[in-house]
C-alpha positions, 0 to 999 in steps of 0.5 A: 500931916493929917490924922484922926481928930481930937481924942480924949484919954478915955477914948483911945482905941485899943482894939486893933482890927485883924488886919492891923494885928497881922501887919504888926506881926509882919513888921516885927519880924527880924530882917537882915541889916543889909538886903540886896537892892537889886536881885538878879531876878528880873522882878526885883530889878523892875521895881528898883527905880520906883522904890528909889522915887518913894524914898526921895518923895518921902523925904520931900514930903517930910520937908513940907511937914516940918516947915508947916510945923515950924510955922505952927510953932511960930504962931503959938510961942507959949511953949514947946517941946523938942521934936526928934529933929531938934525943932520946937513943937507946941505942947498942950496947956492944962486948959486944952486937956487930955485930947490935946496932949494925945494929939501932941503925942501922936504928932511926935510919934509920927515925926519920929517914924518919919525921921527914922525913915529919912535915916534909912531905918525902915523896919524901925519906922514900921514898928513905930507906925504899927505901935501908933496905929495900935493906939489909934487905928484911924490915924490917916497920916500913920497909914499913909506913912506906913504905906511909903515905908512898906513900899521901900521894903518892896511889900507892895500889896501891904503898902497898897492896903495901907494907902487905900485905908488912908484915903478912906479915912481922909481922901484929901490927905496929900501924903495918902494921895502921894503914897497911892501914886508911888505904889501905882508907879511901883506896880507900873500902873502909870495911868492910875498914878497920873490920875491920882497925882492930877487929883492931888494937884487940883487940891494942892496946886502950889504944893511942890511935892506934887510936881516932884511926884509927877516928875518921878512918874514921867521919869519912870514912864520914859517921858523925860521932857515932861519929867524935867518940866515938872521938876523945874516947877518944883524947884521954882516953888521950893528952890532950897529943897535938896531932893528936887535939885538932886532929881534935877541933876539925875534928869540932866544926866539921863539926857546926856548933859553931864556937865550940867548934872555934875554942877547941879549935884554939887549945888545940892551937896552944898545944901546937904553934904549927905544927899545920897542921890546927888552923890550917886549922880556925881559918881555916875558922872565921874564913871562916865568921864573915865575916873572909876576911883572918883566914882568909887569914892562917891559910892562909898560916901553915899553908902556910909550915909545909907548902906541900903540905898539902891542908887548908890549900890547900882553905882557900885555895881556899875563900877564893878562892871567897868573893872571886870569885863567878864562880870560887866557883860552880865551886868549890862545884860541884866540891866537891859532885861530888868529895865522893862516890863515882865512881858518885855523880859519874857519876849526878849528871852523867848526871841533869843531862844527862837533865834538860836533854834532858827540858826540851827535849822538854817545851818542844816538847810544850807549844808553846814551841819558841822557848825551846829555843834559849835553853835550849841556849845556856844548857847550852852556856855551862854546859859551857864554864864548867866547862871554863874555870873550873878553869884560872882558879881554879888560876891564881889559887891559884898567884898566892896561893902565890907570896906564901908563903915557905917555911921555911929548909931546907924 
């Protein structure tokens, strides 16, 4: 993608601004290898879908970048080096000097970080990108990719800062525009995201990544028909892109077309057997058809590919909820509360409490004071249940995850 212009060996910037040093220190802190993708608090659950979209969009943009790199390599067959993905990239000839070598090194480091993100190694990618920005603080592509990486770690404020900096350095950079839009979706600023993506579409009318981002925006916004229209256009522009096809299968599943969704997910798996989104859709289809064992097999397969994927863990949670009605009631209740905005969650809880108080007053007014004590005991039991059930649920999920073996070298 975009980056800074040609830089000579003696012109590399080594003075990193204060905010870059602070971000580098934050990125270098050790993190647990496996974090809860869905916290039982409502704030983390509301951002789950947007983070999932960011990961899928990042992989889609990566496909476009790699195709462009392949075309550039074909146009300059004089020589090349292998990228982290094993593809040839052009190297600088002696006549091009140190500036071309610096650009080739930065491009290699940027694609290395992208490959790390694609494998789910988010913290490692953040470290690689902060190191690249230490060499060139004005590399717009590194800022944009770092914004997407921070978004996947749910560090929205830092991600927004990086996306804003990338747009300041290169306002027409596609990845920067997509990163800003995905961060706006995570913050539920849907109109700002829509405006950003329409600006990107005006600059890149035939970029399938823009239509894919619009599809994910409208899916999070609840405008499923528009999401499906944009996804179809993205699939027409890039029919062999597994990420677009996987999103299409999920959109069809959300519309209730389970047979179509399952077939599209199988088609995506033929293109990429490790597509986590397609595996998750197949698992949801199997669970809806009453085959929890098949659904668990798909969830385990997806978690072997990416143990931190929120969609695969959500599938595993749904399986556990189906197997235990005690924990299943809490899972459905939590999913209902965390699906909307913070205002909706607060109003729902407040409405439940007001209904309880109104019922107590109604029993007293209608001459049934003896029923007040059982109702109070029922309300107290509900409060205790919502306090204890999350710990029991996640303990059960952790036991399931202990049976999942990671790929060698993950």
